[in-house]
VOBA-1610 file (N, C-alpha, C; in pm, whole numbers, padded with zeros to 5 digits, always signed):
BEGIN
Unk+01795+02266-01377Unk+01702+02190-01293Unk+01561+02240-01320Unk+01469+02152-01355Unk+01333+02194-01388Unk+01235+02105-01314Unk+01135+02169-01252Unk+01031+02097-01182Unk+00901+02106-01259Unk+00824+01999-01256Unk+00693+01999-01318Unk+00593+01998-01205Unk+00515+02106-01191Unk+00436+02124-01071Unk+00290+02153-01104Unk+00200+02111-01015Unk+00058+02147-01020Unk-00013+02090-01142Unk+00028+01974-01188Unk-00046+01908-01294Unk-00168+01840-01232Unk-00291+01859-01287Unk-00413+01808-01224Unk-00433+01660-01248Unk-00378+01577-01164Unk-00396+01432-01176Unk-00523+01389-01106Unk-00636+01433-01156Unk-00764+01401-01096Unk-00818+01267-01142Unk-00768+01218-01255Unk-00816+01091-01309Unk-00697+01010-01355Unk-00711+00879-01351Unk-00602+00793-01398Unk-00571+00818-01544Unk-00671+00863-01622Unk-00650+00887-01764Unk-00558+01005-01789Unk-00536+01092-01686Unk-00445+01205-01701Unk-00298+01162-01698Unk-00270+01044-01646Unk-00133+01006-01617Unk-00044+00996-01740Unk-00089+00934-01851Unk-00002+00931-01969Unk+00038+01070-02015Unk-00056+01168-02005Unk-00024+01304-02044Unk+00079+01365-01949Unk+00068+01334-01821Unk+00164+01384-01722Unk+00303+01331-01751Unk+00314+01201-01778Unk+00444+01140-01807Unk+00504+01200-01934Unk+00421+01216-02036Unk+00469+01274-02162Unk+00516+01418-02142Unk+00441+01495-02060Unk+00479+01634-02036Unk+00609+01642-01959Unk+00627+01552-01862Unk+00752+01550-01785Unk+00872+01525-01876Unk+00856+01431-01970Unk+00963+01403-02064Unk+00988+01520-02157Unk+00880+01581-02207Unk+00894+01692-02301Unk+00962+01812-02236Unk+00935+01836-02109Unk+00992+01950-02038Unk+01128+01919-01975Unk+01174+01795-01992Unk+01300+01751-01930Unk+01299+01781-01780Unk+01187+01750-01716Unk+01171+01779-01574Unk+01260+01687-01490Unk+01311+01742-01380Unk+01387+01663-01283Unk+01299+01610-01171Unk+01184+01673-01152Unk+01099+01639-01039Unk+00953+01669-01072Unk+00865+01578-01034Unk+00721+01601-01044Unk+00667+01620-00902Unk+00592+01727-00882Unk+00533+01757-00752Unk+00383+01740-00762Unk+00328+01652-00679Unk+00184+01627-00682Unk+00128+01644-00541Unk+00004+01688-00532Unk-00064+01701-00404Unk-00132+01570-00366Unk-00140+01545-00236Unk-00210+01428-00186Unk-00301+01471-00072Unk-00391+01382-00034Unk-00480+01408+00077Unk-00504+01279+00151Unk-00486+01278+00283Unk-00509+01158+00361Unk-00658+01144+00387Unk-00720+01054+00314Unk-00864+01032+00325Unk-00892+00891+00371Unk-01020+00860+00386Unk-01060+00729+00435Unk-01152+00662+00334Unk-01169+00533+00352Unk-01266+00458+00274Unk-01236+00461+00126Unk-01343+00482+00045Unk-01330+00477-00100Unk-01239+00588-00151Unk-01243+00706-00087Unk-01156+00815-00132Unk-01009+00779-00117Unk-00977+00707-00010Unk-00837+00667+00011Unk-00797+00564-00093Unk-00888+00474-00128Unk-00858+00377-00233Unk-00833+00447-00365Unk-00913+00551-00394Unk-00893+00627-00518Unk-00757+00695-00516Unk-00725+00758-00403Unk-00596+00824-00392Unk-00483+00726-00413Unk-00496+00607-00351Unk-00390+00509-00363Unk-00367+00467-00506Unk-00476+00448-00583Unk-00461+00403-00721Unk-00396+00509-00808Unk-00434+00636-00790Unk-00379+00743-00871Unk-00233+00772-00833Unk-00207+00789-00703Unk-00072+00823-00661Unk+00025+00710-00690Unk-00020+00585-00675Unk+00066+00471-00706Unk+00103+00472-00854Unk+00004+00505-00938Unk+00031+00509-01081Unk+00130+00619-01117Unk+00118+00734-01050Unk+00213+00843-01074Unk+00355+00796-01040Unk+00371+00733-00925Unk+00503+00690-00882Unk+00560+00583-00973Unk+00475+00494-01020Unk+00523+00384-01104Unk+00559+00430-01245Unk+00482+00523-01298Unk+00502+00562-01437Unk+00594+00682-01455Unk+00615+00758-01350Unk+00695+00879-01364Unk+00838+00845-01403Unk+00893+00915-01501Unk+01032+00890-01542Unk+01133+00959-01452Unk+01085+01039-01356Unk+01175+01115-01267Unk+01126+01099-01123Unk+01198+01162-01031Unk+01158+01158-00891Unk+01027+01232-00870Unk+00957+01196-00761Unk+00825+01251-00733Unk+00820+01302-00590Unk+00769+01423-00571Unk+00744+01478-00438Unk+00594+01481-00415Unk+00549+01423-00304Unk+00407+01416-00271Unk+00380+01507-00153Unk+00295+01608-00174Unk+00271+01711-00074Unk+00128+01700-00022Unk+00108+01670+00107Unk-00026+01662+00162Unk-00084+01801+00184Unk-00215+01807+00210Unk-00278+01935+00242Unk-00214+01994+00367Unk-00193+02128+00368Unk-00128+02189+00484Unk-00217+02185+00606Unk-00154+02172+00724Unk-00228+02177+00849Unk-00242+02321+00894Unk-00316+02343+01001Unk-00347+02479+01045Unk-00223+02555+01087Unk-00120+02483+01141Unk-00002+02552+01191Unk+00100+02582+01083Unk+00078+02536+00961Unk+00173+02557+00854Unk+00151+02693+00788Unk+00252+02745+00714Unk+00238+02876+00650Unk+00121+02878+00553Unk+00064+02996+00530Unk-00048+03007+00436Unk-00009+02960+00296Unk-00109+02919+00220Unk-00085+02873+00083Unk-00023+02986+00002Unk+00073+02951-00082Unk+00140+03049-00166Unk+00273+03096-00112Unk+00297+03074+00018Unk+00426+03112+00075Unk+00525+02997+00056Unk+00652+03030+00052Unk+00757+02930+00034Unk+00797+02876+00171Unk+00769+02749+00199Unk+00804+02695+00331Unk+00954+02672+00343Unk+01003+02679+00466Unk+01144+02653+00493Unk+01159+02509+00540Unk+01245+02436+00473Unk+01274+02298+00513Unk+01381+02302+00621Unk+01344+02263+00743Unk+01438+02269+00855Unk+01483+02132+00902Unk+01396+02033+00887Unk+01429+01898+00934Unk+01388+01798+00827Unk+01480+01709+00792Unk+01452+01607+00691Unk+01478+01470+00752Unk+01379+01383+00743Unk+01395+01245+00787Unk+01426+01159+00666Unk+01532+01079+00674Unk+01567+00990+00563Unk+01589+00849+00617Unk+01499+00755+00583Unk+01517+00617+00627Unk+01608+00541+00532Unk+01683+00447+00586Unk+01768+00362+00503Unk+01776+00223+00564Unk+01787+00125+00477Unk+01809-00014+00521Unk+01955-00054+00501Unk+02040+00045+00475Unk+02183+00027+00452Unk+02214-00032+00314Unk+02115-00050+00231Unk+02142-00094+00094Unk+02193+00025+00013Unk+02254-00003-00102Unk+02302+00105-00189Unk+02187+00195-00229Unk+02073+00135-00259Unk+01956+00213-00298Unk+01908+00300-00183Unk+01894+00242-00065Unk+01847+00318+00049Unk+01938+00434+00083Unk+02067+00414+00069Unk+02164+00519+00102Unk+02167+00632-00001Unk+02115+00607-00120Unk+02117+00708-00226Unk+02037+00832-00189Unk+01938+00817-00101Unk+01854+00931-00066Unk+01923+01025+00032Unk+02027+00980+00100Unk+02088+01058+00208Unk+02146+01191+00158Unk+02227+01196+00051Unk+02279+01326+00007Unk+02168+01425-00030Unk+02058+01376-00086Unk+01948+01465-00123Unk+01881+01523+00001Unk+01878+01448+00109Unk+01821+01499+00233Unk+01900+01620+00281Unk+02032+01613+00276Unk+02114+01726+00317Unk+02103+01841+00218Unk+02090+01809+00090Unk+02081+01913-00013Unk+01956+01998+00002Unk+01853+01946+00067Unk+01727+02019+00082Unk+01733+02123+00193Unk+01841+02123+00273Unk+01848+02208+00392Unk+01938+02328+00374Unk+01908+02432+00452Unk+01995+02547+00465Unk+02079+02531+00592Unk+02175+02620+00610Unk+02259+02617+00730Unk+02172+02618+00856Unk+02205+02532+00950Unk+02126+02520+01071Unk+02021+02411+01065Unk+01999+02354+00947Unk+01902+02248+00933Unk+01953+02117+00991Unk+01862+02021+01005Unk+01898+01894+01070Unk+01839+01776+00993Unk+01920+01673+00978Unk+01879+01548+00915Unk+01871+01440+01022Unk+01767+01359+01015Unk+01757+01241+01100Unk+01773+01117+01012Unk+01881+01044+01034Unk+01903+00918+00964Unk+01835+00808+01045Unk+01740+00740+00981Unk+01657+00643+01051Unk+01678+00503+00995Unk+01690+00407+01086Unk+01691+00267+01045Unk+01588+00191+01129Unk+01499+00122+01062Unk+01400+00040+01131Unk+01444-00105+01134Unk+01463-00157+01254Unk+01508-00295+01271Unk+01392-00382+01318Unk+01381-00504+01269Unk+01274-00593+01315Unk+01292-00625+01462Unk+01184-00634+01537Unk+01195-00664+01680Unk+01268-00797+01704Unk+01349-00799+01807Unk+01419-00922+01844Unk+01321-01021+01906Unk+01331-01145+01864Unk+01242-01248+01917Unk+01294-01299+02050Unk+01203-01314+02145Unk+01240-01371+02275Unk+01235-01522+02267Unk+01347-01586+02292Unk+01356-01733+02280Unk+01390-01796+02416Unk+01303-01773+02510Unk+01319-01835+02640Unk+01419-01767+02730Unk+01484-01661+02681Unk+01582-01592+02763Unk+01517-01492+02858Unk+01597-01436+02947Unk+01546-01336+03040Unk+01532-01201+02971Unk+01443-01119+03026Unk+01419-00988+02967Unk+01546-00903+02971Unk+01631-00921+03074Unk+01756-00845+03082Unk+01849-00879+02966Unk+01852-01007+02929Unk+01935-01049+02817Unk+01884-00989+02686Unk+01752-00986+02673Unk+01693-00929+02552Unk+01723-00780+02542Unk+01713-00710+02653Unk+01744-00567+02653Unk+01889-00542+02621Unk+01977-00628+02671Unk+02119-00613+02642Unk+02147-00635+02493Unk+02081-00734+02435Unk+02097-00758+02291Unk+02044-00640+02211Unk+01931-00587+02253Unk+01872-00473+02182Unk+01964-00351+02191Unk+02020-00327+02308Unk+02109-00212+02326Unk+02236-00227+02242Unk+02291-00348+02237Unk+02412-00372+02158Unk+02384-00354+02009Unk+02269-00403+01965Unk+02234-00387+01823Unk+02212-00241+01790Unk+02144-00167+01876Unk+02120-00026+01852Unk+02250+00053+01844Unk+02344+00021+01932Unk+02473+00089+01930Unk+02549+00062+01801Unk+02546-00063+01756Unk+02614-00101+01633Unk+02552-00033+01512Unk+02419-00033+01506Unk+02350+00028+01393Unk+02365+00180+01393Unk+02371+00240+01510Unk+02391+00384+01519Unk+02527+00424+01463Unk+02628+00343+01490Unk+02761+00368+01435Unk+02757+00360+01282Unk+02688+00261+01230Unk+02677+00247+01085Unk+02604+00367+01023Unk+02501+00417+01091Unk+02429+00534+01040Unk+02520+00657+01038Unk+02599+00677+01141Unk+02687+00793+01146Unk+02795+00787+01038Unk+02831+00667+00996Unk+02929+00652+00889Unk+02873+00698+00754Unk+02742+00715+00745Unk+02678+00757+00621Unk+02663+00909+00611Unk+02700+00982+00715Unk+02689+01128+00711Unk+02788+01184+00610Unk+02744+01264+00513Unk+02837+01322+00415Unk+02946+01404+00484Unk+03070+01392+00441Unk+03181+01463+00507Unk+03162+01614+00513Unk+03097+01673+00412Unk+03085+01818+00407Unk+02967+01872+00486Unk+02889+01785+00550Unk+02769+01829+00621Unk+02802+01929+00732Unk+02904+01899+00811Unk+02940+01987+00922Unk+02986+02123+00872Unk+03067+02124+00766Unk+03116+02250+00711Unk+03002+02336+00658Unk+02895+02273+00614Unk+02778+02345+00563Unk+02684+02389+00675Unk+02720+02357+00798Unk+02637+02398+00910Unk+02512+02313+00926Unk+02517+02187+00882Unk+02402+02097+00890Unk+02425+01995+01000Unk+02323+01978+01083Unk+02332+01886+01195Unk+02273+01749+01158Unk+02312+01649+01235Unk+02263+01512+01210Unk+02231+01444+01341Unk+02120+01375+01343Unk+02092+01283+01452Unk+02062+01147+01390Unk+02092+01042+01462Unk+02064+00908+01413Unk+01964+00842+01507Unk+01882+00755+01450Unk+01780+00688+01530Unk+01760+00547+01480Unk+01757+00453+01570Unk+01728+00313+01540Unk+01600+00277+01614Unk+01502+00226+01543Unk+01375+00190+01605Unk+01345+00043+01577Unk+01282-00020+01673Unk+01235-00158+01655Unk+01089-00153+01613Unk+01060-00205+01496Unk+00922-00202+01449Unk+00905-00307+01340Unk+00793-00378+01345Unk+00767-00483+01246Unk+00720-00426+01113Unk+00670-00301+01113Unk+00617-00240+00992Unk+00702-00119+00955Unk+00785-00128+00850Unk+00876-00017+00817Unk+00803+00114+00787Unk+00693+00108+00714Unk+00621+00231+00678Unk+00566+00300+00801Unk+00508+00224+00892Unk+00455+00282+01016Unk+00568+00342+01098Unk+00681+00273+01105Unk+00796+00324+01180Unk+00843+00458+01123Unk+00845+00470+00990Unk+00888+00594+00926Unk+00791+00707+00956Unk+00662+00680+00944Unk+00561+00783+00969Unk+00566+00831+01114Unk+00578+00738+01207Unk+00583+00775+01349Unk+00710+00852+01380Unk+00822+00811+01323Unk+00948+00883+01347Unk+00942+01024+01291Unk+00877+01041+01177Unk+00864+01174+01117Unk+00785+01268+01208Unk+00682+01214+01272Unk+00604+01296+01364Unk+00685+01333+01488Unk+00757+01238+01544Unk+00839+01267+01662Unk+00947+01371+01630Unk+01005+01361+01513Unk+01114+01449+01471Unk+01062+01586+01427Unk+00934+01593+01394Unk+00880+01717+01338Unk+00935+01745+01202Unk+00944+01642+01119Unk+01010+01653+00989Unk+00935+01748+00895Unk+01012+01834+00829Unk+00955+01916+00722Unk+00938+01835+00595Unk+01018+01727+00584Unk+01020+01646+00462Unk+01070+01507+00496Unk+01010+01407+00432Unk+01061+01269+00435Unk+01125+01243+00300Unk+01248+01198+00299Unk+01322+01174+00175Unk+01358+01027+00169Unk+01315+00956+00065Unk+01344+00813+00056Unk+01353+00769-00089Unk+01421+00658-00112Unk+01442+00606-00246Unk+01336+00504-00283Unk+01321+00485-00412Unk+01236+00376-00462Unk+01304+00315-00583Unk+01269+00194-00612Unk+01324+00129-00731Unk+01245+00172-00853Unk+01285+00118-00967Unk+01222+00153-01093Unk+01088+00087-01111Unk+01057+00049-01233Unk+00922+00006-01265Unk+00912-00142-01298Unk+01005-00222-01248Unk+00992-00366-01267Unk+00878-00419-01181Unk+00833-00542-01207Unk+00721-00599-01134Unk+00752-00612-00986Unk+00871-00662-00954Unk+00909-00677-00814Unk+00924-00540-00748Unk+00982-00445-00820Unk+01000-00311-00764Unk+00867-00246-00733Unk+00768-00267-00818Unk+00636-00210-00792Unk+00579-00264-00661Unk+00599-00392-00635Unk+00549-00450-00511Unk+00618-00387-00391Unk+00752-00366-00401Unk+00825-00303-00292Unk+00778-00159-00273Unk+00757-00089-00383Unk+00712+00049-00376Unk+00576+00055-00309Unk+00486-00037-00346Unk+00353-00035-00290Unk+00353-00064-00142Unk+00446-00144-00094Unk+00444-00184+00046Unk+00511-00086+00139Unk+00601-00002+00091Unk+00673+00090+00179Unk+00652+00235+00137Unk+00709+00275+00023Unk+00700+00415-00018Unk+00556+00461-00036Unk+00474+00377-00098Unk+00335+00413-00117Unk+00263+00425+00017Unk+00293+00335+00110Unk+00229+00341+00241Unk+00272+00465+00318Unk+00398+00504+00305Unk+00445+00625+00371Unk+00377+00747+00310Unk+00369+00750+00178Unk+00311+00865+00110Unk+00165+00886+00148Unk+00089+00778+00156Unk-00053+00790+00188Unk-00080+00795+00337Unk+00017+00749+00419Unk-00007+00744+00562Unk+00049+00860+00640Unk+00144+00934+00583Unk+00206+01045+00656Unk+00144+01177+00615Unk+00134+01268+00710Unk+00086+01403+00677Unk+00203+01496+00648Unk+00322+01438+00636Unk+00442+01515+00600Unk+00469+01503+00451Unk+00524+01606+00386Unk+00564+01593+00246Unk+00667+01481+00230Unk+00657+01409+00119Unk+00744+01295+00093Unk+00810+01311-00044Unk+00943+01303-00046Unk+01018+01306-00171Unk+01063+01165-00203Unk+01009+01109-00312Unk+01044+00974-00357Unk+01145+00987-00469Unk+01267+00939-00446Unk+01373+00952-00544Unk+01378+00827-00631Unk+01375+00848-00759Unk+01376+00738-00855Unk+01517+00678-00866Unk+01522+00546-00870Unk+01648+00477-00898Unk+01658+00457-01048Unk+01741+00534-01113Unk+01748+00532-01259Unk+01820+00411-01313Unk+01887+00334-01225Unk+01962+00218-01271Unk+01876+00095-01285Unk+01753+00098-01226Unk+01670-00022-01228Unk+01578-00025-01346
//
């Protein structure tokens, strides 16, 4: 297992060299730093980080600047809580084993599913709440069915969460804050035109919008 770390992607022109170096080193993971900025700086960040994710031949971990309460620079942080969102697709579920693999005994994974809000169609609010509760119970069962069988034996805990939200990326970022996630782990598709659009709308938005480290796992089949 080899990681390619601390490559200075300060300009878009650096990216071909980064991709070539990752291939030459047979890297399994590229780790890049990010910074949540505003205005033109955020647009610059979006263009560079998006290009890294699209062109990288391997998975990418995006690490934001540390906050004041985090360990000093240079220390090895302990991953205690990992949030992994899934839409129940094969691709979305692929990130789940990696979320557990990042933890030591005593760690906890939060399996998250974001469901679109139920539309009110002239019914009573009690009926809507009943429908929401039934859907949440059903989806929670489906999430628990995705827990790896060996998780308990490894001393890893799991919680499941179903949230109603129209914006998946915002739901993920907010859930990560509530959970106190050490890491967000999620899948992305390959580099097809449609996949790039999906990546830009969800994974890219999470990466630039969350102050938590994000591990984007590449789908090698696409």
